[in-house]
Biopython code that builds the backbone (N, CA, C, O; Angstrom):
import numpy as np
from Bio.PDB.StructureBuilder import StructureBuilder

atoms = [
    (1, "MET", "N", (51.033, 101.886, 121.597)),
    (1, "MET", "CA", (51.552, 100.993, 122.607)),
    (1, "MET", "C", (52.126, 101.822, 123.757)),
    (1, "MET", "O", (52.747, 102.859, 123.526)),
    (2, "ASP", "N", (51.920, 101.373, 124.982)),
    (2, "ASP", "CA", (52.390, 102.062, 126.170)),
    (2, "ASP", "C", (53.916, 102.045, 126.228)),
    (2, "ASP", "O", (54.536, 101.016, 125.959)),
    (3, "ILE", "N", (54.516, 103.169, 126.575)),
    (3, "ILE", "CA", (55.975, 103.289, 126.613)),
    (3, "ILE", "C", (56.593, 102.316, 127.613)),
    (3, "ILE", "O", (57.666, 101.767, 127.361)),
    (4, "MET", "N", (55.929, 102.100, 128.736)),
    (4, "MET", "CA", (56.467, 101.217, 129.767)),
    (4, "MET", "C", (56.479, 99.743, 129.336)),
    (4, "MET", "O", (57.215, 98.941, 129.911)),
    (5, "LYS", "N", (55.683, 99.386, 128.345)),
    (5, "LYS", "CA", (55.607, 98.000, 127.902)),
    (5, "LYS", "C", (56.467, 97.706, 126.677)),
    (5, "LYS", "O", (56.588, 96.549, 126.274)),
    (6, "VAL", "N", (57.063, 98.729, 126.081)),
    (6, "VAL", "CA", (57.887, 98.521, 124.885)),
    (6, "VAL", "C", (59.204, 97.853, 125.256)),
    (6, "VAL", "O", (59.565, 96.835, 124.666)),
    (7, "LEU", "N", (59.927, 98.411, 126.225)),
    (7, "LEU", "CA", (61.196, 97.840, 126.673)),
    (7, "LEU", "C", (60.916, 96.859, 127.803)),
    (7, "LEU", "O", (60.311, 97.231, 128.809)),
    (8, "ILE", "N", (61.344, 95.621, 127.652)),
    (8, "ILE", "CA", (61.098, 94.612, 128.677)),
    (8, "ILE", "C", (62.256, 94.557, 129.671)),
    (8, "ILE", "O", (62.045, 94.676, 130.878)),
    (9, "GLU", "N", (63.486, 94.377, 129.165)),
    (9, "GLU", "CA", (64.654, 94.328, 130.036)),
    (9, "GLU", "C", (65.915, 94.527, 129.208)),
    (9, "GLU", "O", (65.915, 94.245, 128.010)),
    (10, "PRO", "N", (67.004, 95.016, 129.836)),
    (10, "PRO", "CA", (68.269, 95.087, 129.106)),
    (10, "PRO", "C", (68.886, 93.708, 128.983)),
    (10, "PRO", "O", (68.693, 92.855, 129.850)),
    (11, "VAL", "N", (69.622, 93.490, 127.915)),
    (11, "VAL", "CA", (70.341, 92.236, 127.711)),
    (11, "VAL", "C", (71.766, 92.471, 128.185)),
    (11, "VAL", "O", (72.498, 93.261, 127.587)),
    (12, "LEU", "N", (72.166, 91.789, 129.259)),
    (12, "LEU", "CA", (73.478, 91.990, 129.862)),
    (12, "LEU", "C", (74.330, 90.738, 129.661)),
    (12, "LEU", "O", (74.204, 89.761, 130.399)),
    (13, "THR", "N", (75.196, 90.785, 128.656)),
    (13, "THR", "CA", (76.121, 89.697, 128.375)),
    (13, "THR", "C", (77.510, 90.303, 128.166)),
    (13, "THR", "O", (77.659, 91.524, 128.149)),
    (14, "GLU", "N", (78.513, 89.462, 128.008)),
    (14, "GLU", "CA", (79.862, 89.963, 127.770)),
    (14, "GLU", "C", (79.931, 90.744, 126.458)),
    (14, "GLU", "O", (80.602, 91.772, 126.372)),
    (15, "LYS", "N", (79.239, 90.250, 125.452)),
    (15, "LYS", "CA", (79.258, 90.922, 124.151)),
    (15, "LYS", "C", (78.601, 92.298, 124.231)),
    (15, "LYS", "O", (79.108, 93.258, 123.651)),
    (16, "THR", "N", (77.467, 92.405, 124.951)),
    (16, "THR", "CA", (76.802, 93.700, 125.063)),
    (16, "THR", "C", (77.597, 94.656, 125.944)),
    (16, "THR", "O", (77.532, 95.869, 125.746)),
    (17, "ASN", "N", (78.355, 94.127, 126.923)),
    (17, "ASN", "CA", (79.218, 94.993, 127.734)),
    (17, "ASN", "C", (80.288, 95.648, 126.872)),
    (17, "ASN", "O", (80.597, 96.825, 127.056)),
    (18, "VAL", "N", (80.854, 94.900, 125.937)),
    (18, "VAL", "CA", (81.862, 95.453, 125.021)),
    (18, "VAL", "C", (81.224, 96.513, 124.128)),
    (18, "VAL", "O", (81.843, 97.540, 123.849)),
    (19, "MET", "N", (80.000, 96.275, 123.681)),
    (19, "MET", "CA", (79.308, 97.242, 122.827)),
    (19, "MET", "C", (79.019, 98.543, 123.580)),
    (19, "MET", "O", (79.100, 99.625, 122.998)),
    (20, "ARG", "N", (78.685, 98.443, 124.864)),
    (20, "ARG", "CA", (78.396, 99.645, 125.668)),
    (20, "ARG", "C", (79.645, 100.472, 125.921)),
    (20, "ARG", "O", (79.571, 101.700, 125.986)),
    (21, "GLU", "N", (80.797, 99.813, 126.067)),
    (21, "GLU", "CA", (82.033, 100.517, 126.378)),
    (21, "GLU", "C", (82.702, 101.113, 125.151)),
    (21, "GLU", "O", (83.651, 101.885, 125.287)),
    (22, "GLY", "N", (82.238, 100.781, 123.974)),
    (22, "GLY", "CA", (82.860, 101.259, 122.747)),
    (22, "GLY", "C", (82.619, 102.734, 122.491)),
    (22, "GLY", "O", (81.980, 103.425, 123.284)),
    (23, "GLU", "N", (83.132, 103.190, 121.390)),
    (23, "GLU", "CA", (83.023, 104.602, 121.003)),
    (23, "GLU", "C", (81.578, 104.996, 120.705)),
    (23, "GLU", "O", (81.174, 106.123, 120.989)),
    (24, "SER", "N", (80.800, 104.081, 120.138)),
    (24, "SER", "CA", (79.459, 104.435, 119.673)),
    (24, "SER", "C", (78.362, 104.246, 120.717)),
    (24, "SER", "O", (77.228, 104.656, 120.474)),
    (25, "ARG", "N", (78.655, 103.640, 121.874)),
    (25, "ARG", "CA", (77.667, 103.471, 122.949)),
    (25, "ARG", "C", (76.398, 102.776, 122.468)),
    (25, "ARG", "O", (75.368, 103.424, 122.283)),
    (26, "LYS", "N", (76.466, 101.475, 122.267)),
    (26, "LYS", "CA", (75.303, 100.699, 121.831)),
    (26, "LYS", "C", (74.746, 99.909, 123.013)),
    (26, "LYS", "O", (75.488, 99.235, 123.727)),
    (27, "TYR", "N", (73.435, 100.001, 123.208)),
    (27, "TYR", "CA", (72.749, 99.297, 124.282)),
    (27, "TYR", "C", (71.769, 98.305, 123.669)),
    (27, "TYR", "O", (71.160, 98.580, 122.635)),
    (28, "VAL", "N", (71.621, 97.144, 124.315)),
    (28, "VAL", "CA", (70.761, 96.087, 123.792)),
    (28, "VAL", "C", (69.627, 95.844, 124.784)),
    (28, "VAL", "O", (69.861, 95.682, 125.981)),
    (29, "PHE", "N", (68.389, 95.820, 124.269)),
    (29, "PHE", "CA", (67.212, 95.605, 125.098)),
    (29, "PHE", "C", (66.355, 94.497, 124.509)),
    (29, "PHE", "O", (66.279, 94.338, 123.290)),
    (30, "LYS", "N", (65.712, 93.736, 125.381)),
    (30, "LYS", "CA", (64.663, 92.822, 124.971)),
    (30, "LYS", "C", (63.399, 93.660, 124.871)),
    (30, "LYS", "O", (63.050, 94.364, 125.818)),
    (31, "VAL", "N", (62.707, 93.595, 123.739)),
    (31, "VAL", "CA", (61.554, 94.464, 123.502)),
    (31, "VAL", "C", (60.313, 93.645, 123.168)),
    (31, "VAL", "O", (60.391, 92.450, 122.881)),
    (32, "ASP", "N", (59.178, 94.313, 123.213)),
    (32, "ASP", "CA", (57.908, 93.688, 122.860)),
    (32, "ASP", "C", (57.944, 93.293, 121.379)),
    (32, "ASP", "O", (58.400, 94.081, 120.550)),
    (33, "PRO", "N", (57.477, 92.100, 121.035)),
    (33, "PRO", "CA", (57.535, 91.656, 119.635)),
    (33, "PRO", "C", (56.716, 92.520, 118.673)),
    (33, "PRO", "O", (56.970, 92.502, 117.469)),
    (34, "ARG", "N", (55.753, 93.265, 119.175)),
    (34, "ARG", "CA", (54.925, 94.098, 118.304)),
    (34, "ARG", "C", (55.487, 95.506, 118.120)),
    (34, "ARG", "O", (54.961, 96.271, 117.312)),
    (35, "ALA", "N", (56.543, 95.865, 118.850)),
    (35, "ALA", "CA", (57.098, 97.218, 118.797)),
    (35, "ALA", "C", (57.921, 97.416, 117.522)),
    (35, "ALA", "O", (58.567, 96.493, 117.027)),
    (36, "ASN", "N", (57.877, 98.656, 117.004)),
    (36, "ASN", "CA", (58.694, 98.985, 115.836)),
    (36, "ASN", "C", (59.816, 99.933, 116.250)),
    (36, "ASN", "O", (59.906, 100.316, 117.417)),
    (37, "LYS", "N", (60.673, 100.315, 115.300)),
    (37, "LYS", "CA", (61.849, 101.126, 115.607)),
    (37, "LYS", "C", (61.480, 102.486, 116.192)),
    (37, "LYS", "O", (62.133, 102.957, 117.123)),
    (38, "ILE", "N", (60.452, 103.109, 115.660)),
    (38, "ILE", "CA", (60.054, 104.442, 116.121)),
    (38, "ILE", "C", (59.566, 104.381, 117.565)),
    (38, "ILE", "O", (59.906, 105.249, 118.369)),
    (39, "GLN", "N", (58.771, 103.365, 117.903)),
    (39, "GLN", "CA", (58.284, 103.213, 119.272)),
    (39, "GLN", "C", (59.431, 102.912, 120.236)),
    (39, "GLN", "O", (59.447, 103.430, 121.353)),
    (40, "ILE", "N", (60.371, 102.099, 119.828)),
    (40, "ILE", "CA", (61.501, 101.748, 120.692)),
    (40, "ILE", "C", (62.377, 102.970, 120.947)),
    (40, "ILE", "O", (62.760, 103.225, 122.088)),
    (41, "MET", "N", (62.695, 103.720, 119.910)),
    (41, "MET", "CA", (63.519, 104.915, 120.082)),
    (41, "MET", "C", (62.800, 105.957, 120.943)),
    (41, "MET", "O", (63.436, 106.639, 121.746)),
    (42, "GLY", "N", (61.489, 106.085, 120.782)),
    (42, "GLY", "CA", (60.720, 107.010, 121.616)),
    (42, "GLY", "C", (60.713, 106.592, 123.069)),
    (42, "GLY", "O", (60.799, 107.443, 123.954)),
    (43, "ALA", "N", (60.613, 105.299, 123.335)),
    (43, "ALA", "CA", (60.610, 104.799, 124.707)),
    (43, "ALA", "C", (61.960, 105.035, 125.372)),
    (43, "ALA", "O", (62.010, 105.427, 126.538)),
    (44, "VAL", "N", (63.057, 104.805, 124.652)),
    (44, "VAL", "CA", (64.391, 105.039, 125.203)),
    (44, "VAL", "C", (64.581, 106.519, 125.506)),
    (44, "VAL", "O", (65.148, 106.878, 126.538)),
    (45, "LYS", "N", (64.113, 107.369, 124.616)),
    (45, "LYS", "CA", (64.240, 108.813, 124.811)),
    (45, "LYS", "C", (63.452, 109.279, 126.032)),
    (45, "LYS", "O", (63.949, 110.090, 126.814)),
    (46, "GLU", "N", (62.233, 108.777, 126.204)),
    (46, "GLU", "CA", (61.383, 109.183, 127.330)),
    (46, "GLU", "C", (61.876, 108.621, 128.664)),
    (46, "GLU", "O", (61.930, 109.344, 129.659)),
    (47, "LEU", "N", (62.233, 107.345, 128.689)),
    (47, "LEU", "CA", (62.575, 106.690, 129.958)),
    (47, "LEU", "C", (63.951, 107.077, 130.487)),
    (47, "LEU", "O", (64.129, 107.220, 131.696)),
    (48, "PHE", "N", (64.928, 107.248, 129.594)),
    (48, "PHE", "CA", (66.300, 107.459, 130.036)),
    (48, "PHE", "C", (66.834, 108.862, 129.754)),
    (48, "PHE", "O", (67.975, 109.155, 130.111)),
    (49, "ASN", "N", (66.052, 109.733, 129.127)),
    (49, "ASN", "CA", (66.454, 111.114, 128.814)),
    (49, "ASN", "C", (67.772, 111.168, 128.047)),
    (49, "ASN", "O", (68.671, 111.932, 128.399)),
    (50, "VAL", "N", (67.882, 110.364, 127.011)),
    (50, "VAL", "CA", (69.040, 110.356, 126.119)),
    (50, "VAL", "C", (68.542, 110.491, 124.686)),
    (50, "VAL", "O", (67.351, 110.337, 124.416)),
    (51, "GLN", "N", (69.464, 110.779, 123.770)),
    (51, "GLN", "CA", (69.096, 110.957, 122.362)),
    (51, "GLN", "C", (69.562, 109.759, 121.550)),
    (51, "GLN", "O", (70.748, 109.666, 121.233)),
    (52, "PRO", "N", (68.647, 108.819, 121.195)),
    (52, "PRO", "CA", (69.051, 107.700, 120.350)),
    (52, "PRO", "C", (69.266, 108.146, 118.904)),
    (52, "PRO", "O", (68.497, 108.945, 118.370)),
    (53, "VAL", "N", (70.311, 107.623, 118.285)),
    (53, "VAL", "CA", (70.644, 107.966, 116.910)),
    (53, "VAL", "C", (70.095, 106.921, 115.944)),
    (53, "VAL", "O", (69.556, 107.260, 114.890)),
    (54, "ALA", "N", (70.237, 105.639, 116.315)),
    (54, "ALA", "CA", (69.801, 104.558, 115.433)),
    (54, "ALA", "C", (69.253, 103.407, 116.259)),
    (54, "ALA", "O", (69.541, 103.274, 117.449)),
    (55, "CYS", "N", (68.452, 102.575, 115.592)),
    (55, "CYS", "CA", (67.876, 101.398, 116.234)),
    (55, "CYS", "C", (67.884, 100.250, 115.227)),
    (55, "CYS", "O", (67.307, 100.360, 114.145)),
    (56, "ASN", "N", (68.538, 99.156, 115.588)),
    (56, "ASN", "CA", (68.524, 97.941, 114.780)),
    (56, "ASN", "C", (67.747, 96.888, 115.539)),
    (56, "ASN", "O", (67.898, 96.752, 116.753)),
    (57, "ILE", "N", (66.909, 96.137, 114.825)),
    (57, "ILE", "CA", (66.049, 95.137, 115.450)),
    (57, "ILE", "C", (66.424, 93.750, 114.935)),
    (57, "ILE", "O", (66.649, 93.551, 113.742)),
    (58, "VAL", "N", (66.486, 92.795, 115.869)),
    (58, "VAL", "CA", (66.800, 91.413, 115.531)),
    (58, "VAL", "C", (65.708, 90.532, 116.134)),
    (58, "VAL", "O", (65.409, 90.646, 117.323)),
    (59, "SER", "N", (65.117, 89.665, 115.335)),
    (59, "SER", "CA", (64.177, 88.671, 115.847)),
    (59, "SER", "C", (64.962, 87.402, 116.145)),
    (59, "SER", "O", (65.503, 86.770, 115.238)),
    (60, "VAL", "N", (65.020, 87.034, 117.419)),
    (60, "VAL", "CA", (65.771, 85.863, 117.847)),
    (60, "VAL", "C", (64.867, 84.644, 117.720)),
    (60, "VAL", "O", (63.788, 84.599, 118.310)),
    (61, "LYS", "N", (65.308, 83.669, 116.957)),
    (61, "LYS", "CA", (64.509, 82.470, 116.708)),
    (61, "LYS", "C", (64.505, 81.563, 117.935)),
    (61, "LYS", "O", (65.384, 81.649, 118.793)),
    (62, "ALA", "N", (63.503, 80.697, 118.001)),
    (62, "ALA", "CA", (63.406, 79.718, 119.080)),
    (62, "ALA", "C", (64.465, 78.637, 118.877)),
    (62, "ALA", "O", (64.723, 78.214, 117.750)),
    (63, "LYS", "N", (65.072, 78.196, 119.972)),
    (63, "LYS", "CA", (66.064, 77.131, 119.902)),
    (63, "LYS", "C", (65.440, 75.827, 120.389)),
    (63, "LYS", "O", (64.628, 75.839, 121.314)),
    (64, "PRO", "N", (65.807, 74.712, 119.784)),
    (64, "PRO", "CA", (65.271, 73.433, 120.269)),
    (64, "PRO", "C", (65.884, 73.069, 121.619)),
    (64, "PRO", "O", (67.078, 73.265, 121.848)),
    (65, "ARG", "N", (65.051, 72.539, 122.501)),
    (65, "ARG", "CA", (65.502, 72.101, 123.819)),
    (65, "ARG", "C", (65.012, 70.686, 124.076)),
    (65, "ARG", "O", (64.004, 70.246, 123.524)),
    (66, "MET", "N", (65.752, 69.982, 124.930)),
    (66, "MET", "CA", (65.410, 68.605, 125.240)),
    (66, "MET", "C", (65.643, 68.400, 126.730)),
    (66, "MET", "O", (66.611, 68.920, 127.285)),
    (67, "ALA", "N", (64.767, 67.651, 127.376)),
    (67, "ALA", "CA", (64.925, 67.346, 128.795)),
    (67, "ALA", "C", (64.685, 65.858, 129.020)),
    (67, "ALA", "O", (63.753, 65.271, 128.471)),
    (68, "ARG", "N", (65.536, 65.270, 129.830)),
    (68, "ARG", "CA", (65.349, 63.863, 130.203)),
    (68, "ARG", "C", (64.522, 63.826, 131.470)),
    (68, "ARG", "O", (64.885, 64.442, 132.473)),
    (69, "THR", "N", (63.420, 63.113, 131.430)),
    (69, "THR", "CA", (62.556, 62.987, 132.590)),
    (69, "THR", "C", (62.373, 61.513, 132.935)),
    (69, "THR", "O", (62.842, 60.628, 132.220)),
    (70, "LYS", "N", (61.699, 61.276, 134.017)),
    (70, "LYS", "CA", (61.448, 59.908, 134.459)),
    (70, "LYS", "C", (60.627, 59.130, 133.428)),
    (70, "LYS", "O", (60.818, 57.930, 133.234)),
    (71, "SER", "N", (59.714, 59.840, 132.778)),
    (71, "SER", "CA", (58.840, 59.176, 131.814)),
    (71, "SER", "C", (59.391, 59.182, 130.390)),
    (71, "SER", "O", (58.721, 58.705, 129.474)),
    (72, "GLY", "N", (60.576, 59.703, 130.190)),
    (72, "GLY", "CA", (61.164, 59.688, 128.853)),
    (72, "GLY", "C", (61.679, 61.059, 128.454)),
    (72, "GLY", "O", (61.821, 61.951, 129.290)),
    (73, "MET", "N", (61.951, 61.213, 127.188)),
    (73, "MET", "CA", (62.475, 62.470, 126.669)),
    (73, "MET", "C", (61.334, 63.440, 126.377)),
    (73, "MET", "O", (60.288, 63.049, 125.859)),
    (74, "ARG", "N", (61.552, 64.711, 126.719)),
    (74, "ARG", "CA", (60.587, 65.760, 126.391)),
    (74, "ARG", "C", (61.282, 66.736, 125.452)),
    (74, "ARG", "O", (62.365, 67.241, 125.747)),
    (75, "TYR", "N", (60.654, 66.986, 124.338)),
    (75, "TYR", "CA", (61.209, 67.891, 123.345)),
    (75, "TYR", "C", (60.374, 69.156, 123.289)),
    (75, "TYR", "O", (59.154, 69.109, 123.441)),
    (76, "GLY", "N", (61.022, 70.273, 123.075)),
    (76, "GLY", "CA", (60.317, 71.538, 122.955)),
    (76, "GLY", "C", (61.255, 72.595, 122.423)),
    (76, "GLY", "O", (62.333, 72.285, 121.918)),
    (77, "THR", "N", (60.845, 73.844, 122.535)),
    (77, "THR", "CA", (61.663, 74.961, 122.078)),
    (77, "THR", "C", (61.600, 76.090, 123.089)),
    (77, "THR", "O", (60.668, 76.170, 123.889)),
    (78, "THR", "N", (62.605, 76.966, 123.048)),
    (78, "THR", "CA", (62.555, 78.182, 123.842)),
    (78, "THR", "C", (61.603, 79.162, 123.156)),
    (78, "THR", "O", (61.196, 78.946, 122.015)),
    (79, "THR", "N", (61.260, 80.217, 123.845)),
    (79, "THR", "CA", (60.351, 81.218, 123.296)),
    (79, "THR", "C", (61.119, 82.157, 122.361)),
    (79, "THR", "O", (62.183, 82.650, 122.735)),
    (80, "PRO", "N", (60.606, 82.413, 121.163)),
    (80, "PRO", "CA", (61.251, 83.413, 120.302)),
    (80, "PRO", "C", (61.048, 84.800, 120.897)),
    (80, "PRO", "O", (60.022, 85.056, 121.527)),
    (81, "TRP", "N", (62.021, 85.709, 120.705)),
    (81, "TRP", "CA", (61.913, 87.049, 121.253)),
    (81, "TRP", "C", (62.565, 88.050, 120.314)),
    (81, "TRP", "O", (63.189, 87.675, 119.322)),
    (82, "LYS", "N", (62.414, 89.305, 120.633)),
    (82, "LYS", "CA", (62.894, 90.379, 119.775)),
    (82, "LYS", "C", (63.842, 91.261, 120.571)),
    (82, "LYS", "O", (63.548, 91.629, 121.708)),
    (83, "LYS", "N", (64.980, 91.601, 119.973)),
    (83, "LYS", "CA", (65.903, 92.493, 120.660)),
    (83, "LYS", "C", (66.201, 93.709, 119.794)),
    (83, "LYS", "O", (66.171, 93.648, 118.565)),
    (84, "ALA", "N", (66.488, 94.809, 120.472)),
    (84, "ALA", "CA", (66.792, 96.060, 119.790)),
    (84, "ALA", "C", (68.171, 96.534, 120.215)),
    (84, "ALA", "O", (68.499, 96.531, 121.402)),
    (85, "ILE", "N", (68.975, 96.940, 119.246)),
    (85, "ILE", "CA", (70.295, 97.500, 119.506)),
    (85, "ILE", "C", (70.184, 99.004, 119.271)),
    (85, "ILE", "O", (69.984, 99.454, 118.143)),
    (86, "ILE", "N", (70.316, 99.773, 120.353)),
    (86, "ILE", "CA", (70.135, 101.221, 120.318)),
    (86, "ILE", "C", (71.502, 101.891, 120.316)),
    (86, "ILE", "O", (72.323, 101.620, 121.192)),
    (87, "THR", "N", (71.757, 102.756, 119.349)),
    (87, "THR", "CA", (72.976, 103.549, 119.292)),
    (87, "THR", "C", (72.653, 104.949, 119.792)),
    (87, "THR", "O", (71.738, 105.602, 119.290)),
    (88, "LEU", "N", (73.413, 105.407, 120.788)),
    (88, "LEU", "CA", (73.176, 106.726, 121.377)),
    (88, "LEU", "C", (74.112, 107.773, 120.783)),
    (88, "LEU", "O", (75.144, 107.456, 120.193)),
    (89, "LYS", "N", (73.712, 109.037, 120.961)),
    (89, "LYS", "CA", (74.531, 110.162, 120.527)),
    (89, "LYS", "C", (75.820, 110.173, 121.345)),
    (89, "LYS", "O", (75.821, 109.740, 122.497)),
    (90, "ALA", "N", (76.909, 110.658, 120.769)),
    (90, "ALA", "CA", (78.194, 110.698, 121.457)),
    (90, "ALA", "C", (78.063, 111.491, 122.752)),
    (90, "ALA", "O", (77.508, 112.590, 122.763)),
    (91, "GLY", "N", (78.573, 110.931, 123.836)),
    (91, "GLY", "CA", (78.508, 111.597, 125.137)),
    (91, "GLY", "C", (77.348, 111.149, 126.012)),
    (91, "GLY", "O", (77.392, 111.328, 127.229)),
    (92, "ASP", "N", (76.308, 110.568, 125.415)),
    (92, "ASP", "CA", (75.173, 110.078, 126.198)),
    (92, "ASP", "C", (75.472, 108.683, 126.734)),
    (92, "ASP", "O", (76.204, 107.907, 126.121)),
    (93, "LYS", "N", (74.883, 108.383, 127.900)),
    (93, "LYS", "CA", (74.947, 107.022, 128.433)),
    (93, "LYS", "C", (73.766, 106.800, 129.351)),
    (93, "LYS", "O", (73.201, 107.747, 129.899)),
    (94, "ILE", "N", (73.396, 105.538, 129.516)),
    (94, "ILE", "CA", (72.285, 105.166, 130.369)),
    (94, "ILE", "C", (72.862, 104.640, 131.674)),
    (94, "ILE", "O", (73.438, 103.552, 131.706)),
    (95, "ASP", "N", (72.710, 105.409, 132.755)),
    (95, "ASP", "CA", (73.337, 105.063, 134.031)),
    (95, "ASP", "C", (72.726, 103.814, 134.669)),
    (95, "ASP", "O", (73.440, 103.031, 135.295)),
    (96, "SER", "N", (71.429, 103.623, 134.519)),
    (96, "SER", "CA", (70.791, 102.481, 135.172)),
    (96, "SER", "C", (71.236, 101.147, 134.579)),
    (96, "SER", "O", (71.217, 100.133, 135.277)),
    (97, "VAL", "N", (71.635, 101.126, 133.313)),
    (97, "VAL", "CA", (72.128, 99.896, 132.695)),
    (97, "VAL", "C", (73.620, 99.725, 132.949)),
    (97, "VAL", "O", (74.094, 98.603, 133.128)),
    (98, "ASP", "N", (74.359, 100.825, 132.968)),
    (98, "ASP", "CA", (75.805, 100.759, 133.190)),
    (98, "ASP", "C", (76.158, 100.395, 134.627)),
    (98, "ASP", "O", (77.272, 99.941, 134.889)),
    (99, "GLY", "N", (75.236, 100.584, 135.556)),
    (99, "GLY", "CA", (75.490, 100.254, 136.944)),
    (99, "GLY", "C", (76.135, 101.392, 137.723)),
    (99, "GLY", "O", (76.712, 101.164, 138.786)),
    (100, "ALA", "N", (76.045, 102.599, 137.212)),
    (100, "ALA", "CA", (76.651, 103.738, 137.911)),
    (100, "ALA", "C", (75.670, 104.402, 138.840)),
    (100, "ALA", "O", (76.015, 105.377, 139.507)),
]
sb = StructureBuilder()
sb.init_structure("model")
sb.init_model(0)
sb.init_chain("A")
sb.init_seg("    ")
for serial, (resi, resn, name, xyz) in enumerate(atoms, 1):
    if name == "N":
        sb.init_residue(resn, " ", resi, " ")
    sb.init_atom(name, np.array(xyz, "f"), 0.0, 1.0, " ", f" {name:<3s}", serial, name[0])
structure = sb.get_structure()
């Protein structure tokens, strides 16, 4: 799999901001559903020039959604996706995600 297609986007929420500021420096990315831990860690190492220590993967399930329209109720779901929590070596940080 191409390195540029493994990482889709960083997940920027209040919870992930707390994880980034902590002692262990954990970053969260939305990743390709077919990617595995080795490919994700390799992509982070190549793209950001940092040393990842660990990678945890979570498959986020689809949530039910409902919309009221003129013709009645429409039911559906959001798209399921996969996220990776990357733990970096002490002292490393990703400047493009931190906003520095």
